[in-house]
N, C-alpha and C positions, 0 to 999 in steps of 0.2 A: 910547317904548314898548319894553318888553323884547322881545328877539329871539324868545324862546320864545312870546310871545303874538301875534306877527304872523300875520295870515291870508294866504290866497292873494291877496286883493285888495290887502292892504298891500304884499306883495312886488311885485305887478304895478305898483303906483303908484311904488314906489321904483325899479323897473327903468326905468320911463318917464322918471324924472327924472335918471338917471345921465348923467354926462359921461365918455365913455370916452377913455382915453389910448392911443394906438397907436404912439408913437415909441420909439426906442431910448433907453437911458439910459447915457451914456458920460461918464466923468470928472466926475460930479456934476451932469449936466444932461440934459434931454430933447433929442433931436435927431432929425431925419429921417435916413433912410438916405442914404449918400453919393450913390447913384444916383437918389434921389428916388422909387424904386419902392415900391409898396405891394401888399398883397393883402387880400382880404376876410376878416373875422372873422365867422363864421356862428353864429347861435343854433340848435343842433340840435333844439330843441323846435318850431321853426316854419320852419326853413330860410331865415330872413331875415338880412340883413346887419346886424351890430351896429355895426361901424366898420371903418375901414381900418387896417392894421398895416404898419409899416415893414418892408420886405423887405431885411434886411441881407445883406451879402455880404463878400467878402474885404477890400475897403477899410475896412469898418466893423470887421472883426476886427483889422486893423492898428491902427486908432485906439484901440480899447479895450485891446488888448494893450500898446500904448505907454503908455497912461495907467496901466494896472495895474502895469506894470514900473517906471515912474517912481516911483509912490507906494510900491511895495515897497522899492525901493532907498533911498528917502528915509527910511524907517523910521517914518513917522508912525503906522502901524498895526503893522507887523511887529516893531518894537522898542518899541512902547508898553508901559509897565508892565502886568503881568498884571491887577492890580486895576482899572486904568482900562479895559482892553479888556473885562473881564468886565462892568463897569457899563454899557458901551455895548451889549453883546450883550443884556443883560437889558432895557434900555430898548427895544431893537429888538423883543424878544418882547412887552413891554408894549404897544407900539404896534399890533402885530397883534391883541392882545386888544381894544384900544380900538376897532379898526375891523373887528370880526368880522362885523358885518352887511353892511357894504360889500364886504369881500373875499369873503364867502360868496356874495353876489349875483353878483359877477363870475365866481366859479368855476362857479356853476350856469348862468348865461346862456351862458358860453363852452363848457362841457364837457357839460352836460346832466344832471348828477347831481342828485338831490333836494336841495332847499334845507335839509331837516332834516339831511342828512349833511354838507353844507358848513358849517353853523353849529355842529354838535356834534362832528364828527370832523376835517375837513380843516383849518380855520383854527385851532381850539384845539390840534390836534396839531402844527401848524407852529410855533405860539408856544411850546409845551412843548419842542420840539426846540431852538429857539434858546436858550431859557432853560437847558436841560440842559447844552449845550456851553459856554454862558457861565459857568455855575457851575463847570464842570470846569477852566476856564483856570488858576485858582490852586490846583488840587488834584491836578494830575498832575505828579509829580516826576521829575527825571532820576535817573541812577544813578551809583554809584561801584563800579568793578570790584573784585573781591577780589584785589588785587595783593600782592606782597611789600612790605615796609616801604621798599624802595628806590625805589618808583615810585607814582605816583597815576594811575589810569585813570578818566577821566571819560567817561560815555556821555550825550550830550545830544541833545535833539530840536531841530531847526530847521525852520521852514516851508520848503516846497519852492520857493515863489515865486509864479508865476502859475498859477492853477487854472481850467480851463474845465470847466463842468458842463453837460452836455446832458441834459435831463430830459424825461419823457414827459407825455402829456396826460391820463392817467387820474386822477392825483392831482397836479395841476399845482404847487401851492405846497407841499404836504406833502413830495412827493418832492424838490422843490428844496431844502427846508431840510435834508433828510437829507444833502445834499451840502454846501451852502454853510455850514451851521452849524459842523461840525467843521473845514472848511477855513478859515473866518474865525477860529474860536477858536484855531487853530494859528498865526495871524499872516499867512496868505496874502492875496493879492489874488485876487478871483474875477470871472470872466466867466460869466454865466448865459445859456445859450441855451435858452429855453422852447420847447416844441413849437409849431409853427405852428398846430396845431389848438386850442390853449388858452393863449395868451400873456398874457391880461389881468391876472391877479393878479400875475405876476412883474413886469410893467411898473409896476404901482401900488406894489408892495412896495419897489421900488428907491428911490422917494421917501421911504418910511418909514425905510429904512436910513440915508439921509442925515440925516433929521430926528433919528434916534437918536444920531447923532454919528460914524458911520463917515466917515473922510476921503474927499473926492472922489477917485474912481479906484479905491477899494478894492473896490467892488461895482458891477459894470456888467451891463446886460441887453441882449442882442442878439436881438431876435425875427427870425425868418426861417426858411428851409427847411433841412432837414438836409443836402441835397446841395449847398447853396451855403455859407452861413455856418457850418453845423455842420462841413462838410468843411474849410473854411478854418481853423477853430480846431484841428481835429485834426491838420492839416498844419503849423500855424504853428510856426516854430522858436523863438519866444519864449514859447510856452506850455509849462510844465514838467510839467503833470499834466492828464490829462483823465479826468473821471468821467462815466459814461454809464449811463442806465437806458432800456431800450427793447427792440426786437426783437433776436433773436440774429443775424439777417442783417445788420442795420446795425452791431451790435456787432463783427462780424468785419471789416467795412470800417474801422471806427474803429481797431481794432487794427493793421490794415495801414497806415493813415495815420500812426499813431504811430511805426511802424517805419521808414516811408519818410522821415520828417522828422528829428527830433532824438532818437529813442528815448525820448520822453517817457513818464512813468508812465501806464498805461492801465488803468482800473478799470471793469469792465463788470458790470452787473446786467441780465441778459437774460431770455429767455422762460421759461415754465413750463408744465407739464401735470400739475397736482397730482393724485396719487391720494388719494382719501378712502376708507379701507378700513374697512368695518363688519363685525365678526364677530357671530355669533349671540348671543354672551354680552355684547354691549354693555350697559352698565349701565342705559341708558334709551333705548329705540328711538325713542320720540317726540321726545326731545331731540336725538338723533342725526339724525333726519329733518329737523327744523327747521334744524339746523346745516348739513345737506347742501344744503338749498334756499338758505339764506343764502350758503353758500360759493360758489355759482355765479351767483346772481341779484343779490347785493349789487353796487352800482356797475355794474349792467347787465352783469355778467360781465366787465367791462373791468378785469381784475386779473391781474397776472402769477402770483399765487398762487391764482387761482380754482380751486375744487375741481371741475374739469371732467371728471374721471374718477371715477365712483362705483363702487368695487369692493365687492360685497356677497356674503357667504357664501351659497352656493346654497340652503341650507335655509330661509333667511328672505328671499330676494331679492324674491319677489312681494309679500309682505305689507309689507316695508319700502319697496319702491318705491311702493306705494299711498300710504304716509304721506308720502313725498317729493313725490309729485304733488299731494296735498292741500295740503301746505305751499306749493308753488309757486303753486297757484291763489289763495292768499292774498297773493300778491305781484304783482298786475297793474301794468303800467306806467301812469304818469299824468303830469300836468303837473308838471315839476320845481319850479315855484314854489308848488305846493300842499304845505303842511307834512305832509299825510297821505300823500303819495306815498312809496313805498319803492323803486320802480324807475323810473328816468328814461329819457332818450333816448340813443341811440347817438350818438357824438361828431360824425360827419359822414356824408355820403352814401357816401364811399369805404368806410368801415368798415361801414356798413349793408350795402352790396353784398357785402362780404367775409363777413359773418355769414350773410346769406341764401344765399350760395353754398355755404357749408359745410352749412347745413341741407338744401339740395337734394342735395348730395353724399351726406349721410347717408341720405336717403330712397332715392337711386339705388343705394346699396350694400346695401340690404336691412334697415337698422335700422328699428325700429318707433317711430313718434312717439307718445309717451304724453301729451304736453302741448305746447301751442303749435304751433310749426312755421311761423310766417310773420310778415309785417309787420302792424303795427297803426296805426290813426289816420292813414291816408294823407291824409285830408281836411285834417289840420292843417298839412301841409307839413313835418312833423317826421320824425325818423328813429327810429321805435319798433319794437322787435321783441318779440314775445310770448316770455316765458320758456319755453324748449323743453327737453323731456326725451326722450331716446332710450333705448329698451330693445333687447335683442338685438344689442348692439354687439360686434363682434370687435375685438381689440386691433390688428389690422393696418389697420383702416379709418382714413382721414384724420381723421375726427372724433375718433378715440381717440388719434391720434399727434401731430397738428399743433395749434399754439396758435391758437384761434379768436378769443379776446378779445371774447367776447360771451356772452349768456345761454343757452348750449347745453351740456347735460349728457349725457354718454355713460355708460351703465350696463353693467357687466360682472359676471358671476358667477364665484366661485372656490369650490373644494372644500375647500381646506385652507390652512394657513399658508404652505407652500412655494409653492403656486400664487399666493397673494396677493402674496408678495414678488417672484416672477418677473414677474407682470403689472405691478406697481407700478414696478419698475426698468426695464421694457422700453420706454424712451422716451429720446430724446436729452437730455431736460431733467432737472434735479435741484434745483429751487428749494425745494419744500416737499412735505410729505406729512402725512397724518393717519391715526390708528389709533383705533378704538373697540372696547374690550374691557374686561371686568371682571378679566381675568387680568393682574395687574401684571407677572408674569414675561414674558408674551407682549408686553406693551407695551414693556418694556425690550429684548427680543430684536429686535423689529421696528424700534425706534428706531435700533438699531445697524446693522441690515442694509439699511435703506432709504437709497438714495443721494440724499440731499436735505440742503440746508443747514439746514432747519428741519423738525422732526417734532413735530406736536401729538398728544397722547394724550388722548382723551375731551374734545376741544374742537377748535375751528377758528379760525384767524386771531387767536390770542391772543398776548400779549407786550407789552413796552413798550420804552422806550429803553435799558434796561439790558442787553438781549441783542442780539447781532449778527444781521444779516439779509443773506443772500446765498445763492448756489447752488453746486452741483456741476455737472460736465459742461458742457453747452452753455448752462446758465443763467448762466454767467459766473464772475467771480473777485472777490476783495476782499469787504469787508463794510461795509454801512451800519449805522448805529445802534451804540450802546454805545461805550465808550472805545476799542475796537478800530478804530473808524473813523478815529481820529487817525493810525493807522499809514499810511493812504493819503495823508495830506497833510503828513507830516513826514519829514525826513531824519534818520537816526541818525548822529551824529558821534562818533568816538572821539578823545579828547585824552589822550595819554600823556606824563606829566611825570616826568622823571628827577629824583629827590629827592637824588641823591648829589652833585650838582654845585652 
């Protein structure tokens, strides 16, 4: 049956028939953690345990790093002819496409996002990412410097060696491929540490990588906690590069660990508090309102780019906010296995408490609840929060300044362009921003003045693999996506040849 035609009952039946893998994947085989320790993997839609997951730690980091280093030095992947490496990467992508329903189901059961998103966004997007960088392997050229006739200056790229990728739980396999695809394409060995909150797809995909033809040891998966195996990888002297997506607080720790160990490359994509700025001359207020609701409620608001700060020109604030509230009412949470559901469950009880805590803080600070404001479906045992919209928010309130990572929108009014820019930039973060206006000059002006790695004009969360993604300020450094991502995983070498001798 086509995935597009599956019903809620079909997905429930498939979920009941799943056999979950919970082991680490090291040197081409599944294995328990050296300690034998495990932790529970919970379904956020009902609070029940799906399976037990290997709780890896420093000894497992040692094993995977040794395997990754051995195969890197052997050259079976790092020095494989580009055309052959490309073919394997594309087979890897094809295998994700071939297993889209299985992987999507794992993603939804593990993280709580709607199955319709997993099948149409997450898994196909991950496959496209692998294919994109696979295709780039034999299309990115090295350089010859403009020297005098007496010399030849060669500028070549080389893989850095062993790359550790620590990825988040909100887009578990998509965010992973944003790291592992360019790292593998460049010829590195990779150790993937998925979030302990959503490790199932990474564990399964490791097997598909081996089936595609990646040599054993080139791609390893270590499930476990950030403060154990994640810290061990960041401190490991034989890891050459660490790539991280997650909170700013953890990113700062990883940067410290990199400096304390071998001064490894450290690339961080951290938090965000995206301003979504709507001017009175927006070309279509109805479309802008739908986009504003999508920007904060898609993926349950568990997005680093979530449009969590809605800045609206004062002359239209009330009428526009009414439209956003109406759009939010059309996005009620539901069973993640129901294809009609647009908003699923919060990933776990800890994140649920965090989101509810911010909602309560907003109320105590004097903000007005226009929509939602509490937990839903408690009888299910799952972690559901009603899409929540606050009005009368001050920019110094915690709900306006701190990353909530949940379906909570703060609304602020501004009088003119200067105030909009000031409010938008008044945050420690600088990951993304959006501007809605019919004035193309204003759109260009704000795009230049907003301190953010991505600025959308008359749209939200648009783009593809051809453009880089990353942030300014405490949203991190480095860029995922586009050919610029290869810069993170390659060393530039200069070879100077004297032609006079």
